[in-house]
C-alpha positions as CSV (number, residue, x, y, z in Angstrom):
1,X,139.6,-63.2,15.1
2,X,140.5,-64.5,11.7
3,X,139.7,-62.0,8.9
4,X,137.3,-63.1,6.2
5,X,138.5,-62.6,2.6
6,X,136.5,-59.9,0.8
7,X,135.3,-59.7,-2.7
8,X,136.4,-56.3,-4.2
9,X,137.0,-54.4,-7.5
10,X,139.6,-51.8,-8.3
11,X,138.9,-48.6,-10.2
12,X,141.9,-46.7,-11.6
13,X,142.3,-43.8,-14.1
14,X,142.8,-45.1,-17.7
15,X,144.2,-48.5,-16.5
16,X,147.0,-46.6,-14.8
17,X,148.7,-47.7,-11.6
18,X,148.2,-44.7,-9.2
19,X,150.6,-44.3,-6.2
20,X,147.8,-44.4,-3.6
21,X,144.5,-46.1,-3.2
22,X,141.3,-45.4,-1.2
23,X,138.9,-48.1,0.0
24,X,135.3,-47.1,0.1
25,X,133.1,-49.1,2.5
26,X,129.4,-49.2,1.7
27,X,126.5,-49.1,4.1
28,X,124.2,-51.8,5.5
29,X,122.5,-53.9,2.8
30,X,124.7,-52.4,0.1
31,X,127.8,-53.5,-1.8
32,X,130.9,-52.0,-3.4
33,X,129.1,-51.6,-6.7
34,X,126.9,-48.9,-5.1
35,X,129.9,-46.6,-5.2
36,X,131.2,-47.5,-8.7
37,X,130.0,-44.3,-10.4
38,X,131.5,-42.2,-7.6
39,X,134.8,-44.1,-7.9
40,X,135.0,-43.6,-11.6
41,X,134.4,-39.9,-11.4
42,X,136.8,-39.5,-8.5
43,X,139.7,-41.2,-10.2
44,X,139.0,-39.1,-13.3
45,X,139.4,-35.9,-11.2
46,X,142.2,-37.3,-9.1
47,X,144.3,-39.6,-11.2
48,X,146.9,-39.8,-8.4
49,X,144.4,-42.0,-6.6
50,X,142.8,-45.4,-7.3
51,X,139.7,-46.6,-5.5
52,X,139.0,-50.1,-4.0
53,X,135.4,-51.1,-3.7
54,X,135.0,-54.1,-1.3
55,X,131.9,-55.9,-0.4
56,X,131.8,-55.9,3.4
57,X,131.3,-59.2,5.3
58,X,128.0,-60.9,4.5
59,X,127.3,-58.3,1.8
60,X,127.4,-58.7,-2.0
61,X,129.8,-61.5,-2.9
62,X,131.6,-61.6,0.5
63,X,129.3,-64.3,1.9
64,X,130.2,-67.1,4.4
65,X,132.0,-65.0,7.0
66,X,131.9,-66.6,10.5
67,X,130.3,-64.8,13.4
68,X,130.6,-62.6,15.4
69,X,129.5,-59.9,12.9
70,X,130.8,-56.8,14.5
71,X,132.5,-53.5,13.5
72,X,135.9,-55.0,14.7
73,X,135.4,-58.1,12.5
74,X,134.5,-56.0,9.5
75,X,137.5,-53.7,10.2
76,X,139.9,-56.8,10.4
77,X,138.6,-58.0,7.1
78,X,139.4,-54.6,5.5
79,X,142.8,-54.5,7.1
80,X,143.6,-57.9,5.6
81,X,142.4,-56.7,2.2
82,X,144.6,-53.6,2.5
83,X,147.7,-55.8,3.3
84,X,146.9,-57.9,0.3
85,X,146.6,-54.9,-2.0
86,X,149.8,-53.4,-0.6
87,X,151.7,-56.6,-1.4
88,X,150.4,-56.2,-5.0
89,X,151.7,-52.6,-5.3
90,X,148.4,-50.9,-4.4
91,X,148.9,-49.3,-1.0
92,X,145.7,-48.2,0.7
93,X,146.4,-44.8,2.2
94,X,142.8,-43.6,2.7
95,X,139.5,-45.2,3.7
96,X,136.0,-43.8,3.4
97,X,132.8,-45.3,4.7
98,X,129.1,-44.5,4.4
99,X,126.7,-45.2,7.3
100,X,127.7,-48.7,8.7
101,X,130.9,-48.4,6.5
102,X,131.7,-45.1,8.2
103,X,131.9,-46.6,11.6
104,X,133.8,-49.6,10.2
105,X,136.5,-47.3,8.8
106,X,136.6,-45.5,12.2
107,X,137.2,-48.9,13.8
108,X,139.8,-49.7,11.2
109,X,141.6,-46.5,12.1
110,X,141.3,-47.1,15.8
111,X,142.9,-50.6,15.4
112,X,146.1,-49.1,13.8
113,X,146.4,-52.3,11.8
114,X,147.3,-50.3,8.6
115,X,148.7,-46.7,8.3
116,X,146.0,-44.3,7.0
117,X,146.6,-40.7,5.9
118,X,143.0,-39.8,5.6
119,X,139.6,-41.2,6.8
120,X,136.2,-40.2,5.5
121,X,133.1,-40.8,7.6
122,X,130.0,-40.3,5.4
123,X,126.8,-39.6,7.4
124,X,127.6,-41.8,10.4
125,X,127.8,-41.0,14.0
126,X,130.9,-42.1,16.1
127,X,128.7,-42.5,19.2
128,X,126.4,-44.9,21.0
129,X,122.7,-44.6,20.2
130,X,120.5,-46.3,22.8
131,X,117.5,-48.0,21.2
132,X,118.4,-46.8,17.8
133,X,118.6,-50.3,16.4
134,X,114.8,-50.5,16.9
135,X,114.0,-46.8,16.1
136,X,111.1,-46.8,13.6
137,X,112.1,-43.3,12.4
138,X,115.5,-44.6,11.2
139,X,115.5,-45.2,7.5
140,X,117.9,-48.2,7.8
141,X,115.9,-49.7,10.7
142,X,112.7,-49.3,8.7
143,X,114.2,-51.1,5.7
144,X,115.5,-54.0,7.7
145,X,112.2,-54.4,9.5
146,X,110.3,-54.4,6.2
147,X,112.7,-57.0,4.7
148,X,112.2,-59.2,7.7
149,X,108.4,-59.1,7.1
150,X,108.5,-59.8,3.3
151,X,107.4,-63.0,1.7
152,X,110.3,-65.4,1.3
153,X,110.1,-65.3,-2.6
154,X,108.9,-63.2,-5.5
155,X,108.0,-64.2,-9.0
156,X,109.7,-61.2,-10.5
157,X,112.1,-58.5,-9.4
158,X,109.4,-55.9,-10.1
159,X,107.2,-57.6,-7.5
160,X,109.8,-57.0,-4.9
161,X,110.2,-53.4,-5.9
162,X,106.4,-52.9,-5.9
163,X,106.2,-54.4,-2.4
164,X,108.9,-52.1,-1.0
165,X,107.3,-49.0,-2.7
166,X,104.0,-50.0,-1.2
167,X,105.6,-49.9,2.2
168,X,106.6,-46.3,1.7
169,X,110.1,-46.5,0.4
170,X,111.3,-44.5,-2.6
171,X,111.5,-46.4,-5.8
172,X,115.2,-45.7,-6.2
173,X,115.8,-47.3,-2.7
174,X,113.6,-50.3,-3.6
175,X,115.6,-50.8,-6.9
176,X,118.8,-50.6,-5.0
177,X,117.7,-53.2,-2.5
178,X,116.5,-55.4,-5.4
179,X,120.2,-55.8,-6.4
180,X,120.4,-58.3,-3.5
181,X,117.8,-60.6,-5.1
182,X,118.9,-64.0,-6.2
183,X,117.1,-66.3,-8.7
184,X,116.5,-69.7,-7.3
185,X,114.3,-72.4,-8.9
186,X,112.3,-69.9,-11.0
187,X,111.7,-67.4,-8.2
188,X,113.6,-64.6,-6.6
189,X,114.7,-64.4,-2.9
190,X,116.5,-61.8,-0.9
191,X,120.0,-63.2,-0.7
192,X,121.4,-61.5,2.4
193,X,121.4,-63.1,5.9
194,X,119.1,-60.7,7.8
195,X,120.4,-62.0,11.1
196,X,123.9,-61.0,10.2
197,X,122.6,-57.6,9.0
198,X,120.8,-57.1,12.4
199,X,124.0,-58.1,14.3
200,X,126.0,-55.5,12.4
201,X,123.4,-52.8,12.9
202,X,123.2,-53.5,16.6
203,X,127.0,-53.3,17.0
204,X,127.0,-50.1,14.9
205,X,124.7,-48.4,17.4
206,X,126.4,-49.9,20.5
207,X,130.0,-49.0,19.7
208,X,131.4,-45.7,21.1
209,X,134.2,-44.4,18.8
210,X,134.2,-40.8,19.9
211,X,137.6,-41.0,21.5
212,X,139.1,-42.5,18.4
213,X,137.4,-39.9,16.2
214,X,139.3,-37.1,18.1
215,X,142.6,-39.0,18.7
216,X,144.5,-37.6,15.8
217,X,148.1,-38.6,14.9
218,X,150.6,-36.4,13.1
219,X,150.2,-36.6,9.4
220,X,146.6,-37.9,9.3
221,X,143.3,-36.2,8.6
222,X,139.7,-37.2,9.3
223,X,136.8,-35.8,7.3
224,X,133.1,-36.0,8.3
225,X,130.5,-35.4,5.6
226,X,127.1,-34.9,7.2
227,X,123.9,-35.1,5.2
228,X,121.9,-31.9,6.1
229,X,118.4,-33.5,5.8
230,X,119.4,-36.6,7.7
231,X,119.3,-37.1,11.5
232,X,121.8,-40.0,11.6
233,X,124.3,-37.5,12.8
234,X,122.3,-35.7,15.4
235,X,122.5,-32.0,16.2
236,X,124.3,-32.9,19.4
237,X,126.8,-35.0,17.4
238,X,127.3,-32.1,15.0
239,X,128.1,-29.7,17.9
240,X,130.6,-32.1,19.3
241,X,132.2,-32.7,16.0
242,X,132.5,-28.9,15.5
243,X,134.2,-28.6,18.9
244,X,136.8,-31.3,18.0
245,X,137.3,-29.6,14.6
246,X,138.0,-26.2,16.2
247,X,140.7,-27.8,18.4
248,X,142.3,-30.0,15.7
249,X,144.2,-27.4,13.7
250,X,142.6,-28.6,10.5
251,X,143.2,-32.3,11.0
252,X,139.5,-33.0,11.5
253,X,137.0,-31.3,9.2
254,X,133.2,-31.3,9.2
255,X,131.3,-30.7,6.0
256,X,127.6,-30.2,5.9
257,X,125.9,-31.2,2.6
258,X,122.7,-29.1,2.8
259,X,119.6,-30.8,1.7
260,X,121.2,-34.2,1.3
261,X,119.4,-37.3,2.6
262,X,121.2,-40.2,4.3
263,X,121.9,-41.6,0.8
264,X,124.1,-38.6,0.1
265,X,126.0,-40.4,-2.7
266,X,122.7,-40.5,-4.6
267,X,121.2,-37.1,-4.1
268,X,124.3,-35.0,-3.3
269,X,126.8,-36.9,-5.6
270,X,128.2,-33.8,-7.2
271,X,128.8,-31.9,-4.0
272,X,130.4,-35.0,-2.4
273,X,132.7,-35.5,-5.3
274,X,133.7,-31.9,-5.3
275,X,134.6,-32.2,-1.6
276,X,136.5,-35.5,-1.8
277,X,138.4,-34.4,-4.9
278,X,139.5,-31.2,-3.2
279,X,140.3,-32.7,0.2
280,X,142.2,-35.9,-0.7
281,X,146.0,-35.5,-0.1
282,X,148.2,-34.9,-3.2
283,X,150.1,-38.1,-3.9
284,X,151.8,-37.5,-7.2
């Protein structure tokens, strides 16, 4: 498959050129900007690293990607971006991903298209989840289903936010989703292709990456950050991850962020930053 060029932004400490870069892949319906505040604080704490914030295919400003919309396609896009950055003197030595992005970076690691010293999987399960793409208890599934039922346009952004809050979503989540609104002819419409979102979500749940999660090469580490109040990574998943961790000699680490929801970068931001700043390899 031909990779699709991704829109991205780079965050570096004080306009410096750090020796290593980490790409952070957002979740379904998000964009790279969702992680901008985390990136700024992380490079302040770890000036030996820069952070690249891509918009995954069909998200943010990375529109127009041809189907199929799969984890492998998203991973190929990221690999092509990493090669472009390396040619510009910004080698990507680590990748982190939240939710959908977490499994995208696992697929990127499995492809071995670029060398990675560390991978972060942020509240995403490596395994298959039968029926989960339609599970009404899943926060992401609930959001996507609500978006598919919404009116096609809104007079104001606030009307969209009010509609989503009325459907039971926290205001902060509704405001985050409202970033995807686009003004067109005096009204606002939700700009993302919901069919592409549904395809990515279905492949996320259908793809089994457990073998790749435990297949560790010399010199690389994998870190799972699990949101304690989320069931995206089930109790069975957590037990299996702990078993791999125990046999990995420290190459795989599992970190439970107690009390954090699935949106751990919002309500466990400080704990997540502490963890990432501590665990990233020293590159200076």
